[in-house]
N, C-alpha and C positions, 0 to 999 in steps of 0.2 A: 543322109543328104538326098535331096531329092534332085534327079535330072531332069534335061532338057524335054524327056520324052515323057515325065510323069512318075516313072520307076523309083521306088524308092530305094539307097542303098545304106547298108549298116555295116560301121564296123566292131565286128564281135572277136571274144577271145576264142571264138571256132571259127574265125576266116571270113571270107566275104559271105554275106547276106543278101539279097535282093528282092524285092517286095511292090509286085506289079498291080497292085491293088484287089488280087485275085489268088495270088501261089507266092509261099515264100521259099527261095532255090538258095542253096547252100551250094557258090559257087566253089570253093576250097575242094570241095569232095566230089562234085561234077565235073571240075577240069583236072582234077587229079594233081593240083596243084598244091605245095609242100605245105602242111600243115603246120600251123604259125597263129599268132595272133596279129589282128588289125588294127591298128590303132588310131589313123586319119584315113578320112574319103577327100578327094578334090576330081571336080571337073574341070577340065580345061575349054578357052575358047574355042578348039575343035571337036569338043565333044568326047576328047580320052578321057576315061577316068583312071584317077591314080590311088592306090590303095599303100599306105606308107602302114609298114610291119614292124614288129618288134621281133629283131635278129636276122631278118632274110631280105632286108631293104624295101624295095619298093617295084610294086607289080604296076604297069600299065595295061589297059583293057581297050582296046579298039572298038567294041561291039562284037568283035569275031576271036579274037587270039588274046592271052594272055601273056606278056612279055617282063621277065624280070630282070632289075636292076638292082646290082649290088656293089659292094666296094670293088669288086674284080672287073666293074664296067667303069671303075671314078668316083660312085657315091660315097662319101666323107665316112659315112657310117652305116650299118644296118638295121639300126635302131631307128625309124623314121616316124618324129612324133607330129609334125606338121608340115603342112605343103602350103604354097601360095601360087598363082598364075598372076604374073604381072604385067602391067600394061604393054612391055614390049614383046611378050609372047614365050618369058621364061618360065621355066617353072622351077620356084624356090623349093629346097626341103631343108626344115629344120630336123636336126639326126642329134642322139645323144654324144655326139663330138664334132662337133663344129656345122658350118652350113655348105651346103652346096646348090650351085645352080646350072639348071640345064638347057642348054640351050637349043636342044631337038638334036643333037650330032655328041656333043661333050658334055662334060662335068668339070665346072671349075666350084674347087673348095675354097673358102674363107673360115680362116683361124684365128685363134689369137695374136698369131704371128701379123695379120693385116690388121691389128687393133681391134679384133671383136672382143669383146669385155667376155669371156666365160663361153663354155664350148659345146652346152646343152640347152639346146635351141626349143623352146615349149611355143612359141604363137610368132608371130611373122605378119604385117599388115604394113600396104604400100599406101602413103597421103596422098592426098590432090597433087602436090608438087613432084611425085613418082618418089621420094625418101621412103627407103624400106624399113620399118622399125622391128627390131628383134627382142623379145622376152624370153628371159631365159631363167633355167632353175637355180643356177648359181651363179652370180654376175660376180665378177674377180670383187668387186666392191660393193654390191648390193645395187647397182645398175642395171640399165638397157642398152641397147646398141641401136646407133642411128647410120645406115649407109647411104648417100648422097649420089652414089654411080661411079665414085670414085675413091671415098676415103670414109672410115668407120668414125663414129664421134661417139663419146660415152656420155649419160645423164644419168645424176643420180637423184634422190629425196633429199634437199638440202633442209627441208623445214618438219622430218619427221622419219618414219622407220624406212629402213633399206628396201627397196623390191626385192622381192625374197619369191622363188618360187612363179613366176610369173606366167600365169594360163591365157592370159587373154590381152592385147595392146589393140586398140581401136580408135580411129578418129571420128570426133563428131561433125554435125554440122557447121559449127564454128570453128572446123580445125584445130580443135584441142585434143591431144592426144591423152588416151584414158588407158591405164596400166591397171590390171587387176592380177592379184598376187595373194601370197600368203597372209601377208601383212595388212591386207586392205585395199582399196579403190583410190588412185592417186588420179589428180588432172596435170596434165602439163602443160600450160597458155604460153609461157614464153622458150619460143625454142628459136634457134641459128641454123 
């Protein structure tokens, strides 16, 4: 990911790497952070960088210091596979066990008890109407979930293979939602 200042940040199995177009810096070693695998990177609207890890939670970097958030702070799971900064300024974390929303102070977790179908989230996108779409590794019925701000709905592929191991969900210019997973790419044109 390239940040607003032009630096490149890399999620690696050796931690956090930065390239300023001159030098590579391994922040994991430099800052004495816990040695871990970094899986996802996000820059929020305030310019903070977020690094989702495998097994230790998520780091927030404000340009000076790193702060670790984990299940001890209310995060749903310490395996963070995807992050999204929504239009309202919340940070959403797709984890290996449910979804967390961080409002800058506290985490709210959404599970299958909230009708989220399946709890290992690989991808999140927000469409033009503000709805959030969640691609999952294993949907309960080969489906994806949509959150309208109050309720979760599920969508399945009625005309072909089930949505399996969804790695990407995105919206095109015509407001179609595209789902890319293990079984191929699919477009949803009729949504409620």
